[in-house]
mmCIF file of the protein (N, C-alpha, C, O) and its ligand, coordinates in Angstrom:
data_MODEL
# 
_entry.id   MODEL 
# 
loop_
_entity.id 
_entity.type 
_entity.pdbx_number_of_molecules 
1 polymer     1 
2 non-polymer 1 
# 
_entity_poly.entity_id                      1 
_entity_poly.type                           'polypeptide(L)' 
_entity_poly.nstd_linkage                   no 
_entity_poly.nstd_monomer                   no 
_entity_poly.pdbx_seq_one_letter_code       
;(UNK)(UNK)(UNK)(UNK)(UNK)(UNK)(UNK)(UNK)(UNK)(UNK)(UNK)(UNK)(UNK)(UNK)(UNK)(UNK)
(UNK)(UNK)(UNK)(UNK)(UNK)(UNK)(UNK)(UNK)(UNK)(UNK)(UNK)(UNK)(UNK)(UNK)(UNK)(UNK)
(UNK)(UNK)(UNK)(UNK)(UNK)(UNK)(UNK)(UNK)(UNK)(UNK)(UNK)(UNK)
;
_entity_poly.pdbx_seq_one_letter_code_can   XXXXXXXXXXXXXXXXXXXXXXXXXXXXXXXXXXXXXXXXXXXX 
_entity_poly.pdbx_strand_id                 A 
# 
loop_
_entity_poly_seq.entity_id 
_entity_poly_seq.num 
_entity_poly_seq.mon_id 
_entity_poly_seq.hetero 
1 1  UNK n 
1 2  UNK n 
1 3  UNK n 
1 4  UNK n 
1 5  UNK n 
1 6  UNK n 
1 7  UNK n 
1 8  UNK n 
1 9  UNK n 
1 10 UNK n 
1 11 UNK n 
1 12 UNK n 
1 13 UNK n 
1 14 UNK n 
1 15 UNK n 
1 16 UNK n 
1 17 UNK n 
1 18 UNK n 
1 19 UNK n 
1 20 UNK n 
1 21 UNK n 
1 22 UNK n 
1 23 UNK n 
1 24 UNK n 
1 25 UNK n 
1 26 UNK n 
1 27 UNK n 
1 28 UNK n 
1 29 UNK n 
1 30 UNK n 
1 31 UNK n 
1 32 UNK n 
1 33 UNK n 
1 34 UNK n 
1 35 UNK n 
1 36 UNK n 
1 37 UNK n 
1 38 UNK n 
1 39 UNK n 
1 40 UNK n 
1 41 UNK n 
1 42 UNK n 
1 43 UNK n 
1 44 UNK n 
# 
loop_
_struct_asym.id 
_struct_asym.entity_id 
A 1 
B 2 
# 
loop_
_chem_comp.id 
_chem_comp.type 
_chem_comp.mon_nstd_flag 
UNK 'L-peptide linking' . 
ZN  non-polymer         . 
# 
_pdbx_entity_nonpoly.entity_id   2 
_pdbx_entity_nonpoly.name        ? 
_pdbx_entity_nonpoly.comp_id     ZN 
# 
_pdbx_nonpoly_scheme.asym_id         B 
_pdbx_nonpoly_scheme.entity_id       2 
_pdbx_nonpoly_scheme.mon_id          ZN 
_pdbx_nonpoly_scheme.ndb_seq_num     1 
_pdbx_nonpoly_scheme.pdb_seq_num     101 
_pdbx_nonpoly_scheme.auth_seq_num    101 
_pdbx_nonpoly_scheme.pdb_mon_id      ZN 
_pdbx_nonpoly_scheme.auth_mon_id     ZN 
_pdbx_nonpoly_scheme.pdb_strand_id   A 
_pdbx_nonpoly_scheme.pdb_ins_code    . 
# 
loop_
_atom_site.group_PDB 
_atom_site.id 
_atom_site.type_symbol 
_atom_site.label_atom_id 
_atom_site.label_alt_id 
_atom_site.label_comp_id 
_atom_site.label_asym_id 
_atom_site.label_entity_id 
_atom_site.label_seq_id 
_atom_site.pdbx_PDB_ins_code 
_atom_site.Cartn_x 
_atom_site.Cartn_y 
_atom_site.Cartn_z 
_atom_site.occupancy 
_atom_site.B_iso_or_equiv 
_atom_site.pdbx_formal_charge 
_atom_site.auth_seq_id 
_atom_site.auth_comp_id 
_atom_site.auth_asym_id 
_atom_site.auth_atom_id 
_atom_site.pdbx_PDB_model_num 
ATOM   1   N  N  . UNK A 1 1  ? 0.880   -1.146  -16.239 1.00 0.00 ? 1   UNK A N  1 
ATOM   2   C  CA . UNK A 1 1  ? 1.136   -0.282  -14.993 1.00 0.00 ? 1   UNK A CA 1 
ATOM   3   C  C  . UNK A 1 1  ? 1.745   -1.302  -13.827 1.00 0.00 ? 1   UNK A C  1 
ATOM   4   O  O  . UNK A 1 1  ? 1.160   -2.331  -13.490 1.00 0.00 ? 1   UNK A O  1 
ATOM   5   N  N  . UNK A 1 2  ? 2.898   -0.898  -13.314 1.00 0.00 ? 2   UNK A N  1 
ATOM   6   C  CA . UNK A 1 2  ? 3.329   -1.767  -12.247 1.00 0.00 ? 2   UNK A CA 1 
ATOM   7   C  C  . UNK A 1 2  ? 2.831   -1.396  -10.930 1.00 0.00 ? 2   UNK A C  1 
ATOM   8   O  O  . UNK A 1 2  ? 2.672   -0.209  -10.647 1.00 0.00 ? 2   UNK A O  1 
ATOM   9   N  N  . UNK A 1 3  ? 2.571   -2.338  -10.098 1.00 0.00 ? 3   UNK A N  1 
ATOM   10  C  CA . UNK A 1 3  ? 2.001   -2.088  -8.724  1.00 0.00 ? 3   UNK A CA 1 
ATOM   11  C  C  . UNK A 1 3  ? 3.235   -2.339  -7.657  1.00 0.00 ? 3   UNK A C  1 
ATOM   12  O  O  . UNK A 1 3  ? 3.858   -3.396  -7.554  1.00 0.00 ? 3   UNK A O  1 
ATOM   13  N  N  . UNK A 1 4  ? 3.435   -1.250  -6.957  1.00 0.00 ? 4   UNK A N  1 
ATOM   14  C  CA . UNK A 1 4  ? 4.596   -1.326  -6.008  1.00 0.00 ? 4   UNK A CA 1 
ATOM   15  C  C  . UNK A 1 4  ? 4.202   -2.413  -4.873  1.00 0.00 ? 4   UNK A C  1 
ATOM   16  O  O  . UNK A 1 4  ? 3.034   -2.638  -4.557  1.00 0.00 ? 4   UNK A O  1 
ATOM   17  N  N  . UNK A 1 5  ? 5.194   -2.985  -4.369  1.00 0.00 ? 5   UNK A N  1 
ATOM   18  C  CA . UNK A 1 5  ? 4.934   -4.027  -3.237  1.00 0.00 ? 5   UNK A CA 1 
ATOM   19  C  C  . UNK A 1 5  ? 4.082   -3.399  -2.071  1.00 0.00 ? 5   UNK A C  1 
ATOM   20  O  O  . UNK A 1 5  ? 3.242   -4.111  -1.523  1.00 0.00 ? 5   UNK A O  1 
ATOM   21  N  N  . UNK A 1 6  ? 4.238   -2.275  -1.725  1.00 0.00 ? 6   UNK A N  1 
ATOM   22  C  CA . UNK A 1 6  ? 3.414   -1.685  -0.820  1.00 0.00 ? 6   UNK A CA 1 
ATOM   23  C  C  . UNK A 1 6  ? 1.900   -1.736  -1.246  1.00 0.00 ? 6   UNK A C  1 
ATOM   24  O  O  . UNK A 1 6  ? 1.024   -2.182  -0.505  1.00 0.00 ? 6   UNK A O  1 
ATOM   25  N  N  . UNK A 1 7  ? 1.670   -1.234  -2.518  1.00 0.00 ? 7   UNK A N  1 
ATOM   26  C  CA . UNK A 1 7  ? 0.196   -1.310  -2.981  1.00 0.00 ? 7   UNK A CA 1 
ATOM   27  C  C  . UNK A 1 7  ? -0.267  -2.649  -2.928  1.00 0.00 ? 7   UNK A C  1 
ATOM   28  O  O  . UNK A 1 7  ? -1.410  -2.915  -2.558  1.00 0.00 ? 7   UNK A O  1 
ATOM   29  N  N  . UNK A 1 8  ? 0.656   -3.612  -3.320  1.00 0.00 ? 8   UNK A N  1 
ATOM   30  C  CA . UNK A 1 8  ? 0.136   -5.036  -3.513  1.00 0.00 ? 8   UNK A CA 1 
ATOM   31  C  C  . UNK A 1 8  ? -0.291  -5.609  -2.233  1.00 0.00 ? 8   UNK A C  1 
ATOM   32  O  O  . UNK A 1 8  ? -1.273  -6.348  -2.164  1.00 0.00 ? 8   UNK A O  1 
ATOM   33  N  N  . UNK A 1 9  ? 0.539   -5.234  -1.054  1.00 0.00 ? 9   UNK A N  1 
ATOM   34  C  CA . UNK A 1 9  ? 0.004   -5.621  0.181   1.00 0.00 ? 9   UNK A CA 1 
ATOM   35  C  C  . UNK A 1 9  ? -1.076  -4.998  0.584   1.00 0.00 ? 9   UNK A C  1 
ATOM   36  O  O  . UNK A 1 9  ? -1.814  -5.618  1.349   1.00 0.00 ? 9   UNK A O  1 
ATOM   37  N  N  . UNK A 1 10 ? -1.390  -3.837  0.243   1.00 0.00 ? 10  UNK A N  1 
ATOM   38  C  CA . UNK A 1 10 ? -2.439  -3.023  0.670   1.00 0.00 ? 10  UNK A CA 1 
ATOM   39  C  C  . UNK A 1 10 ? -3.781  -3.493  0.060   1.00 0.00 ? 10  UNK A C  1 
ATOM   40  O  O  . UNK A 1 10 ? -4.831  -3.194  0.628   1.00 0.00 ? 10  UNK A O  1 
ATOM   41  N  N  . UNK A 1 11 ? -3.778  -4.184  -1.024  1.00 0.00 ? 11  UNK A N  1 
ATOM   42  C  CA . UNK A 1 11 ? -4.795  -4.688  -1.759  1.00 0.00 ? 11  UNK A CA 1 
ATOM   43  C  C  . UNK A 1 11 ? -5.179  -6.124  -1.214  1.00 0.00 ? 11  UNK A C  1 
ATOM   44  O  O  . UNK A 1 11 ? -6.272  -6.606  -1.511  1.00 0.00 ? 11  UNK A O  1 
ATOM   45  N  N  . UNK A 1 12 ? -4.353  -6.748  -0.483  1.00 0.00 ? 12  UNK A N  1 
ATOM   46  C  CA . UNK A 1 12 ? -4.655  -8.056  -0.020  1.00 0.00 ? 12  UNK A CA 1 
ATOM   47  C  C  . UNK A 1 12 ? -5.990  -7.940  1.051   1.00 0.00 ? 12  UNK A C  1 
ATOM   48  O  O  . UNK A 1 12 ? -6.140  -7.006  1.839   1.00 0.00 ? 12  UNK A O  1 
ATOM   49  N  N  . UNK A 1 13 ? -6.744  -8.878  0.930   1.00 0.00 ? 13  UNK A N  1 
ATOM   50  C  CA . UNK A 1 13 ? -7.798  -8.821  1.956   1.00 0.00 ? 13  UNK A CA 1 
ATOM   51  C  C  . UNK A 1 13 ? -7.345  -8.986  3.296   1.00 0.00 ? 13  UNK A C  1 
ATOM   52  O  O  . UNK A 1 13 ? -6.436  -9.795  3.483   1.00 0.00 ? 13  UNK A O  1 
ATOM   53  N  N  . UNK A 1 14 ? -7.859  -8.311  4.337   1.00 0.00 ? 14  UNK A N  1 
ATOM   54  C  CA . UNK A 1 14 ? -7.499  -8.491  5.607   1.00 0.00 ? 14  UNK A CA 1 
ATOM   55  C  C  . UNK A 1 14 ? -7.899  -9.668  6.160   1.00 0.00 ? 14  UNK A C  1 
ATOM   56  O  O  . UNK A 1 14 ? -9.011  -10.155 5.956   1.00 0.00 ? 14  UNK A O  1 
ATOM   57  N  N  . UNK A 1 15 ? -6.834  -10.286 7.034   1.00 0.00 ? 15  UNK A N  1 
ATOM   58  C  CA . UNK A 1 15 ? -7.264  -11.501 7.752   1.00 0.00 ? 15  UNK A CA 1 
ATOM   59  C  C  . UNK A 1 15 ? -8.065  -11.128 8.930   1.00 0.00 ? 15  UNK A C  1 
ATOM   60  O  O  . UNK A 1 15 ? -7.949  -10.077 9.561   1.00 0.00 ? 15  UNK A O  1 
ATOM   61  N  N  . UNK A 1 16 ? -8.985  -12.203 9.195   1.00 0.00 ? 16  UNK A N  1 
ATOM   62  C  CA . UNK A 1 16 ? -9.779  -11.879 10.299  1.00 0.00 ? 16  UNK A CA 1 
ATOM   63  C  C  . UNK A 1 16 ? -9.763  -13.091 11.322  1.00 0.00 ? 16  UNK A C  1 
ATOM   64  O  O  . UNK A 1 16 ? -9.881  -14.268 10.981  1.00 0.00 ? 16  UNK A O  1 
ATOM   65  N  N  . UNK A 1 17 ? -9.606  -12.658 12.575  1.00 0.00 ? 17  UNK A N  1 
ATOM   66  C  CA . UNK A 1 17 ? -9.430  -13.694 13.558  1.00 0.00 ? 17  UNK A CA 1 
ATOM   67  C  C  . UNK A 1 17 ? -10.477 -14.492 13.874  1.00 0.00 ? 17  UNK A C  1 
ATOM   68  O  O  . UNK A 1 17 ? -11.470 -13.923 14.327  1.00 0.00 ? 17  UNK A O  1 
ATOM   69  N  N  . UNK A 1 18 ? -10.507 -15.887 13.725  1.00 0.00 ? 18  UNK A N  1 
ATOM   70  C  CA . UNK A 1 18 ? -11.774 -16.746 13.785  1.00 0.00 ? 18  UNK A CA 1 
ATOM   71  C  C  . UNK A 1 18 ? -12.214 -16.853 15.308  1.00 0.00 ? 18  UNK A C  1 
ATOM   72  O  O  . UNK A 1 18 ? -13.290 -17.365 15.615  1.00 0.00 ? 18  UNK A O  1 
ATOM   73  N  N  . UNK A 1 19 ? -11.331 -16.347 16.240  1.00 0.00 ? 19  UNK A N  1 
ATOM   74  C  CA . UNK A 1 19 ? -11.672 -16.326 17.621  1.00 0.00 ? 19  UNK A CA 1 
ATOM   75  C  C  . UNK A 1 19 ? -12.550 -15.214 17.980  1.00 0.00 ? 19  UNK A C  1 
ATOM   76  O  O  . UNK A 1 19 ? -13.629 -15.409 18.539  1.00 0.00 ? 19  UNK A O  1 
ATOM   77  N  N  . UNK A 1 20 ? -12.112 -14.045 17.671  1.00 0.00 ? 20  UNK A N  1 
ATOM   78  C  CA . UNK A 1 20 ? -12.706 -12.778 18.017  1.00 0.00 ? 20  UNK A CA 1 
ATOM   79  C  C  . UNK A 1 20 ? -13.353 -11.922 16.985  1.00 0.00 ? 20  UNK A C  1 
ATOM   80  O  O  . UNK A 1 20 ? -14.219 -11.076 17.208  1.00 0.00 ? 20  UNK A O  1 
ATOM   81  N  N  . UNK A 1 21 ? -12.801 -12.257 15.747  1.00 0.00 ? 21  UNK A N  1 
ATOM   82  C  CA . UNK A 1 21 ? -13.347 -11.480 14.632  1.00 0.00 ? 21  UNK A CA 1 
ATOM   83  C  C  . UNK A 1 21 ? -12.639 -10.247 14.325  1.00 0.00 ? 21  UNK A C  1 
ATOM   84  O  O  . UNK A 1 21 ? -12.982 -9.476  13.428  1.00 0.00 ? 21  UNK A O  1 
ATOM   85  N  N  . UNK A 1 22 ? -11.660 -10.087 15.081  1.00 0.00 ? 22  UNK A N  1 
ATOM   86  C  CA . UNK A 1 22 ? -10.842 -8.825  14.833  1.00 0.00 ? 22  UNK A CA 1 
ATOM   87  C  C  . UNK A 1 22 ? -9.948  -8.995  13.482  1.00 0.00 ? 22  UNK A C  1 
ATOM   88  O  O  . UNK A 1 22 ? -9.459  -10.039 13.049  1.00 0.00 ? 22  UNK A O  1 
ATOM   89  N  N  . UNK A 1 23 ? -9.876  -7.801  12.984  1.00 0.00 ? 23  UNK A N  1 
ATOM   90  C  CA . UNK A 1 23 ? -9.027  -7.773  11.663  1.00 0.00 ? 23  UNK A CA 1 
ATOM   91  C  C  . UNK A 1 23 ? -7.569  -7.552  12.100  1.00 0.00 ? 23  UNK A C  1 
ATOM   92  O  O  . UNK A 1 23 ? -7.188  -6.753  12.956  1.00 0.00 ? 23  UNK A O  1 
ATOM   93  N  N  . UNK A 1 24 ? -6.862  -8.346  11.412  1.00 0.00 ? 24  UNK A N  1 
ATOM   94  C  CA . UNK A 1 24 ? -5.411  -8.416  11.735  1.00 0.00 ? 24  UNK A CA 1 
ATOM   95  C  C  . UNK A 1 24 ? -4.553  -7.802  10.498  1.00 0.00 ? 24  UNK A C  1 
ATOM   96  O  O  . UNK A 1 24 ? -4.937  -7.888  9.332   1.00 0.00 ? 24  UNK A O  1 
ATOM   97  N  N  . UNK A 1 25 ? -3.537  -7.273  10.834  1.00 0.00 ? 25  UNK A N  1 
ATOM   98  C  CA . UNK A 1 25 ? -2.501  -6.980  9.772   1.00 0.00 ? 25  UNK A CA 1 
ATOM   99  C  C  . UNK A 1 25 ? -1.919  -8.263  9.335   1.00 0.00 ? 25  UNK A C  1 
ATOM   100 O  O  . UNK A 1 25 ? -1.589  -9.143  10.129  1.00 0.00 ? 25  UNK A O  1 
ATOM   101 N  N  . UNK A 1 26 ? -1.786  -8.360  7.896   1.00 0.00 ? 26  UNK A N  1 
ATOM   102 C  CA . UNK A 1 26 ? -1.071  -9.615  7.327   1.00 0.00 ? 26  UNK A CA 1 
ATOM   103 C  C  . UNK A 1 26 ? 0.311   -9.654  7.812   1.00 0.00 ? 26  UNK A C  1 
ATOM   104 O  O  . UNK A 1 26 ? 0.904   -8.576  7.843   1.00 0.00 ? 26  UNK A O  1 
ATOM   105 N  N  . UNK A 1 27 ? 0.886   -10.638 8.172   1.00 0.00 ? 27  UNK A N  1 
ATOM   106 C  CA . UNK A 1 27 ? 2.300   -10.750 8.504   1.00 0.00 ? 27  UNK A CA 1 
ATOM   107 C  C  . UNK A 1 27 ? 2.767   -11.984 7.634   1.00 0.00 ? 27  UNK A C  1 
ATOM   108 O  O  . UNK A 1 27 ? 2.231   -13.091 7.653   1.00 0.00 ? 27  UNK A O  1 
ATOM   109 N  N  . UNK A 1 28 ? 3.826   -11.621 6.890   1.00 0.00 ? 28  UNK A N  1 
ATOM   110 C  CA . UNK A 1 28 ? 4.387   -12.714 5.999   1.00 0.00 ? 28  UNK A CA 1 
ATOM   111 C  C  . UNK A 1 28 ? 4.912   -13.891 6.770   1.00 0.00 ? 28  UNK A C  1 
ATOM   112 O  O  . UNK A 1 28 ? 4.829   -15.046 6.351   1.00 0.00 ? 28  UNK A O  1 
ATOM   113 N  N  . UNK A 1 29 ? 5.453   -13.550 7.911   1.00 0.00 ? 29  UNK A N  1 
ATOM   114 C  CA . UNK A 1 29 ? 6.172   -14.737 8.642   1.00 0.00 ? 29  UNK A CA 1 
ATOM   115 C  C  . UNK A 1 29 ? 5.168   -15.406 9.615   1.00 0.00 ? 29  UNK A C  1 
ATOM   116 O  O  . UNK A 1 29 ? 5.550   -16.310 10.359  1.00 0.00 ? 29  UNK A O  1 
ATOM   117 N  N  . UNK A 1 30 ? 3.842   -14.952 9.613   1.00 0.00 ? 30  UNK A N  1 
ATOM   118 C  CA . UNK A 1 30 ? 2.906   -15.557 10.492  1.00 0.00 ? 30  UNK A CA 1 
ATOM   119 C  C  . UNK A 1 30 ? 2.025   -16.586 9.749   1.00 0.00 ? 30  UNK A C  1 
ATOM   120 O  O  . UNK A 1 30 ? 1.307   -16.301 8.790   1.00 0.00 ? 30  UNK A O  1 
ATOM   121 N  N  . UNK A 1 31 ? 2.157   -17.806 10.294  1.00 0.00 ? 31  UNK A N  1 
ATOM   122 C  CA . UNK A 1 31 ? 1.300   -18.945 9.674   1.00 0.00 ? 31  UNK A CA 1 
ATOM   123 C  C  . UNK A 1 31 ? 0.004   -19.054 10.537  1.00 0.00 ? 31  UNK A C  1 
ATOM   124 O  O  . UNK A 1 31 ? -0.902  -19.829 10.229  1.00 0.00 ? 31  UNK A O  1 
ATOM   125 N  N  . UNK A 1 32 ? -0.040  -18.265 11.604  1.00 0.00 ? 32  UNK A N  1 
ATOM   126 C  CA . UNK A 1 32 ? -1.268  -18.377 12.472  1.00 0.00 ? 32  UNK A CA 1 
ATOM   127 C  C  . UNK A 1 32 ? -2.460  -17.683 12.132  1.00 0.00 ? 32  UNK A C  1 
ATOM   128 O  O  . UNK A 1 32 ? -2.415  -16.650 11.464  1.00 0.00 ? 32  UNK A O  1 
ATOM   129 N  N  . UNK A 1 33 ? -3.560  -18.192 12.558  1.00 0.00 ? 33  UNK A N  1 
ATOM   130 C  CA . UNK A 1 33 ? -4.833  -17.567 12.061  1.00 0.00 ? 33  UNK A CA 1 
ATOM   131 C  C  . UNK A 1 33 ? -5.347  -16.560 13.234  1.00 0.00 ? 33  UNK A C  1 
ATOM   132 O  O  . UNK A 1 33 ? -6.002  -15.555 12.958  1.00 0.00 ? 33  UNK A O  1 
ATOM   133 N  N  . UNK A 1 34 ? -5.041  -16.866 14.388  1.00 0.00 ? 34  UNK A N  1 
ATOM   134 C  CA . UNK A 1 34 ? -5.492  -15.929 15.537  1.00 0.00 ? 34  UNK A CA 1 
ATOM   135 C  C  . UNK A 1 34 ? -4.784  -14.626 15.620  1.00 0.00 ? 34  UNK A C  1 
ATOM   136 O  O  . UNK A 1 34 ? -3.626  -14.529 15.212  1.00 0.00 ? 34  UNK A O  1 
ATOM   137 N  N  . UNK A 1 35 ? -5.400  -13.662 16.108  1.00 0.00 ? 35  UNK A N  1 
ATOM   138 C  CA . UNK A 1 35 ? -4.683  -12.374 16.302  1.00 0.00 ? 35  UNK A CA 1 
ATOM   139 C  C  . UNK A 1 35 ? -3.805  -12.519 17.540  1.00 0.00 ? 35  UNK A C  1 
ATOM   140 O  O  . UNK A 1 35 ? -3.814  -13.552 18.210  1.00 0.00 ? 35  UNK A O  1 
ATOM   141 N  N  . UNK A 1 36 ? -3.080  -11.511 17.818  1.00 0.00 ? 36  UNK A N  1 
ATOM   142 C  CA . UNK A 1 36 ? -2.027  -11.474 18.756  1.00 0.00 ? 36  UNK A CA 1 
ATOM   143 C  C  . UNK A 1 36 ? -2.839  -11.795 20.218  1.00 0.00 ? 36  UNK A C  1 
ATOM   144 O  O  . UNK A 1 36 ? -2.472  -12.649 21.025  1.00 0.00 ? 36  UNK A O  1 
ATOM   145 N  N  . UNK A 1 37 ? -3.805  -11.078 20.343  1.00 0.00 ? 37  UNK A N  1 
ATOM   146 C  CA . UNK A 1 37 ? -4.463  -11.253 21.623  1.00 0.00 ? 37  UNK A CA 1 
ATOM   147 C  C  . UNK A 1 37 ? -4.961  -12.648 21.978  1.00 0.00 ? 37  UNK A C  1 
ATOM   148 O  O  . UNK A 1 37 ? -4.874  -13.072 23.131  1.00 0.00 ? 37  UNK A O  1 
ATOM   149 N  N  . UNK A 1 38 ? -5.450  -13.314 21.045  1.00 0.00 ? 38  UNK A N  1 
ATOM   150 C  CA . UNK A 1 38 ? -5.975  -14.622 21.137  1.00 0.00 ? 38  UNK A CA 1 
ATOM   151 C  C  . UNK A 1 38 ? -4.792  -15.571 21.227  1.00 0.00 ? 38  UNK A C  1 
ATOM   152 O  O  . UNK A 1 38 ? -4.821  -16.510 22.021  1.00 0.00 ? 38  UNK A O  1 
ATOM   153 N  N  . UNK A 1 39 ? -3.733  -15.347 20.420  1.00 0.00 ? 39  UNK A N  1 
ATOM   154 C  CA . UNK A 1 39 ? -2.592  -16.155 20.635  1.00 0.00 ? 39  UNK A CA 1 
ATOM   155 C  C  . UNK A 1 39 ? -1.961  -15.998 22.075  1.00 0.00 ? 39  UNK A C  1 
ATOM   156 O  O  . UNK A 1 39 ? -1.566  -16.979 22.707  1.00 0.00 ? 39  UNK A O  1 
ATOM   157 N  N  . UNK A 1 40 ? -1.895  -14.804 22.520  1.00 0.00 ? 40  UNK A N  1 
ATOM   158 C  CA . UNK A 1 40 ? -1.406  -14.702 23.851  1.00 0.00 ? 40  UNK A CA 1 
ATOM   159 C  C  . UNK A 1 40 ? -2.213  -15.332 24.802  1.00 0.00 ? 40  UNK A C  1 
ATOM   160 O  O  . UNK A 1 40 ? -1.605  -15.876 25.724  1.00 0.00 ? 40  UNK A O  1 
ATOM   161 N  N  . UNK A 1 41 ? -3.473  -15.393 24.805  1.00 0.00 ? 41  UNK A N  1 
ATOM   162 C  CA . UNK A 1 41 ? -4.221  -15.984 25.773  1.00 0.00 ? 41  UNK A CA 1 
ATOM   163 C  C  . UNK A 1 41 ? -4.160  -17.579 25.599  1.00 0.00 ? 41  UNK A C  1 
ATOM   164 O  O  . UNK A 1 41 ? -4.357  -18.340 26.546  1.00 0.00 ? 41  UNK A O  1 
ATOM   165 N  N  . UNK A 1 42 ? -3.896  -17.968 24.421  1.00 0.00 ? 42  UNK A N  1 
ATOM   166 C  CA . UNK A 1 42 ? -3.726  -19.550 24.274  1.00 0.00 ? 42  UNK A CA 1 
ATOM   167 C  C  . UNK A 1 42 ? -2.384  -20.037 24.779  1.00 0.00 ? 42  UNK A C  1 
ATOM   168 O  O  . UNK A 1 42 ? -2.188  -21.212 25.090  1.00 0.00 ? 42  UNK A O  1 
ATOM   169 N  N  . UNK A 1 43 ? -1.389  -18.998 24.851  1.00 0.00 ? 43  UNK A N  1 
ATOM   170 C  CA . UNK A 1 43 ? 0.020   -19.475 25.030  1.00 0.00 ? 43  UNK A CA 1 
ATOM   171 C  C  . UNK A 1 43 ? 0.213   -19.697 26.558  1.00 0.00 ? 43  UNK A C  1 
ATOM   172 O  O  . UNK A 1 43 ? 1.261   -20.180 26.987  1.00 0.00 ? 43  UNK A O  1 
ATOM   173 N  N  . UNK A 1 44 ? -0.619  -19.404 27.218  1.00 0.00 ? 44  UNK A N  1 
ATOM   174 C  CA . UNK A 1 44 ? -0.501  -19.591 28.717  1.00 0.00 ? 44  UNK A CA 1 
ATOM   175 C  C  . UNK A 1 44 ? -0.777  -21.067 29.093  1.00 0.00 ? 44  UNK A C  1 
ATOM   176 O  O  . UNK A 1 44 ? -0.729  -21.423 30.271  1.00 0.00 ? 44  UNK A O  1 
HETATM 177 ZN ZN . ZN  B 2 .  ? -8.610  -12.827 18.229  1.00 0.00 2 101 ZN  A ZN 1 
# 
């Protein structure tokens, strides 16, 4: 039984931000561990 790419990504474990513990959407192009909010605060 083939698994569609959509189902494949849905089965991946959610990443969790080590800074605030917030669950994040997996982003293929993202190498970063923190969520958008923590990244934004660090970027300043
Ligand atoms: Zn965070």
